[in-house]
N, C-alpha and C positions, 0 to 999 in steps of 0.2 A: 268628281267624275262628270256630274251633270253640267258643271260649269265649262269643262273642256268640250263636251259635246255641243253645248250652245255656241262655242266659239268656232266650231268646225265650219269650214267654208262650204262643204256640201249641205250641212244643215241650214246655214244662213241663206244659201241660195234657194233651197226648197221653201223656206219660210217666206223669203222675198217674193217668190213666184206666187205663193198663195195670197200674199198681200196685194200683189198686182191684180190677181184674179178678182179679189174682193172689190178693189177700187173700180175695176171695169163694171162689176155689177152695180155699184153705186152710180157710176156714170150713165149706165143704160136705164136705170129705174128712176132717176131724178130728171125733172124738166129744167134744163139750164138756160139762163139768160146771160147776156154779156153787158157790162157796164164800164164805159159808155157804149152806146149802140154801135159805134164804129171802132170798137176795141181792136179788132184784128187788122184793120187798115192802119191804125196808129202803130201797132206793133211792127207791121211790115215796113212802115216808113222809118222807124227808129233802128231796125235791125242792122248789125248785131248789137244787142243790148244786154245789160246786166239786170236780171230779174231778182228783186229783193223780197224776202219773206221774213215773217217773224217766226222764231222757234215755236213749236207747238201747233202752228198753222200750216206746216209744210207738207203733211201727208197727202193732202188733196190736190197739190199743184199739178201732178201729171194729167189731171182731167182738164186742164186748160190748154193742153198741147194738141194741135192739129197734126194729122199724119205727116204733112209736108214740112213741119217745123223742125229745125235743127237745134237741139239743146244739149248742153253739158251741165252737170250739177256737181257742186262741191259737197263731198260727204266725208265726215270724220273717219279717222282710222280706228277708232275705239269701239268697243261694245257692239251695238246693233248696227253699226255702219254697213256691215256686209249684207244685212237684210235690206236696208234701204237701197244699197247699190244694185242688188239683184232685182228689186221691184222697179227701179228706174230703167234698168236695161230692158226689162220686159215691155216698157213703153217706148223704146228706142231712144232713151236719154242716156248719154255717156257719162258715167261717174268719174269724177276726179277726186282722189283720196287725199285729204289734207285738212288744214285748219284755216278758217278765215277770221280768227280771233285777233287778239292784240298783236300788232307787228313785232313787239319785243319778244313774244313767245313763239313766233312762227318757226324758228329753227327746231325747237323741241317737238313740235307737233306736226311736222311735215308741211308747215304752212308755206315755206319758200317754194317747195316743189309745187304745191297747189296753186300758188300765185303765178308761177311760170306757166303751168298748164292752162290756167284760165286765160292768161294773156295770149297764149298760142291759139286757144279755141276761138277767142274773139277775132284774132287776126285771120283765122280760117273761115270766118263767117258764121260761127256757131253762137247762139245766145247762151249766156252763162247764168245759172240760177244758184243762189246761196242765201242762207239766213243772215240777216243783218246784225242780230243781237249776239252778245257774247254768251257762251255757255254758262248756265247758272245765274246769269244776270238778265232775266227776261225783260224785253222791251227797252233795252238800252243798246242802241246801235254802236258798234265798234268802228274803228278807223280802217279795219282791213278792207271792207267793201269800198270805202271812200278812196283808199290807196289804189285799188284795182281800177276804179273809174278814172282817177287822175293819170295813171300810167297808160291806160288803154285809149283814153279819149272818148270812151263810149258812155252813153247815158245810163243811169240807174232808173228802172221802172218798178215802183212799189206795187205789189200784186197780192191778191187774196182769192182763194177758191173756197166757198163755204156752201153748206146745205142747211135746209130748214130742220131736218131731222139729223141728230148727231149725238155722239157721246163725248163728254169732256172729262178728262182725267184730273184728279186733284194733285197734280205734280207741279214742279217749279215753273213750267211754261204753259200750263193748262192745255195740254195736248188735246186737239179736237179732231175727231174722225167722223166723217159723214156716214149716215145710215141710208139704206135704200128707201125708195118710194116717197120722195118728197120733192122739194124745189131747190134749185141751186143757182149760184151766180158766180161768174168769173169776172173779177173787177181789177182794173189797173188805175193807178193814180197818176199824178203829174210827174214828168221826168225830173230827175235831179242830175244836174250837169256839174262836173268838176274840171276846171281848167288844168292843163298840163303843168302850168307854172304856179299852181295854188300853193299858198303858204299855210302856216299852222292855223291862222285865224280863219282862212277860207275853208280849210279842211274841217274845222270844228263847226263852222256855219253850215256846211253841207251835211255833216253828220246829224246835227240838230234838225235840219230841214227834212232829212230822210225819216227820222223818228216821227215827226209830225205827220208826214204824208202817209207813212205806213199805218199810223193810228187812224187817220182819216179814211183810208181806203178799206180798212177792216171794219170800221164803224159803218161805212156806207154799204158794204157787202152784206153784213149781218142784218142791217135795217131792211134791205131788199127782200130778205127771206123771213122777216118778222121776228128777228131775234136781237140779241145783244152780244157783242164781242166778249167771250169768256175771259180773255186776258187783259181787258181794258184797264184794270186797276193795278196791274203788276208793276209797270214802270214807275208810277209815282211812289209806290210802296218801297221799291228799291232805292229810289233817290232819297226818300225820307230817312231810310236806314243809314 
C-alpha cells in the first residue's frame, strides 16, 4: 500500500515541489561563486550544449540555472524519477523521461525516446542536462552521452554545483545534498567535442576524456569550498572490481 502511494503521481509531484522549495532555500542562504569567473559567458558562447553530471551530484544543478536559461533534463522513468521531474519543472527545466545508459539497452528503458527528445531539444535551442555515468556504476561514463554529442554536433560541458555545508549519503553514488548557510560554487570544465563521423576509437577516447574532466571539475569545485569530492574514490573501485 505504501509502495503504491509512493508511486502516485500526485504524491511524487508534491514531494518534488517540496524538494524544489528546499533547494531554493539552499540557493538563497549560500554565497555562490562561479568557476571560471566568465562561466556564463562561456556557456552562452557554447549554447545549446550538453551539460554532464555525475550521479549523486545532480540534485544541486538547478541552482546553476539563470532565469533566462533554457534547459531540458533527462530523468529516468523508474522510482523517484517523478519527484526529480517535478522539482525540475518548478525551476523551469523541462523533464525528458528515458534512459541515457548503454545504447544496447535503450529500447527497454525508453532510451530511444529519450535520445530523440534530447536531439529535438538541442535543435530547438535548449541545453540538455544528463548524468554521464551508468546507473549502479558510479563514475564510469557511458556511451549514451557521447552518442548524443556525436549525433547532435553539440559540445559536452562537465559541470558541478556544490556547497561547503552538505549531507552525503552512504549509497552507491554518494548522493550529496547541500545545506543552508554556507558557501557554494558553480563550476564548469573544458568542453568535450565529438565529431559526427567519430568511430569506435574516437567515441571511447571522448568517453574517457569526459570521465577525467568530470573528475577534475568536481575536485576543483569541492576544493573551492574547502572540501573533498565524496565520490572521488568510486570509479577506481568499480574498475578494480
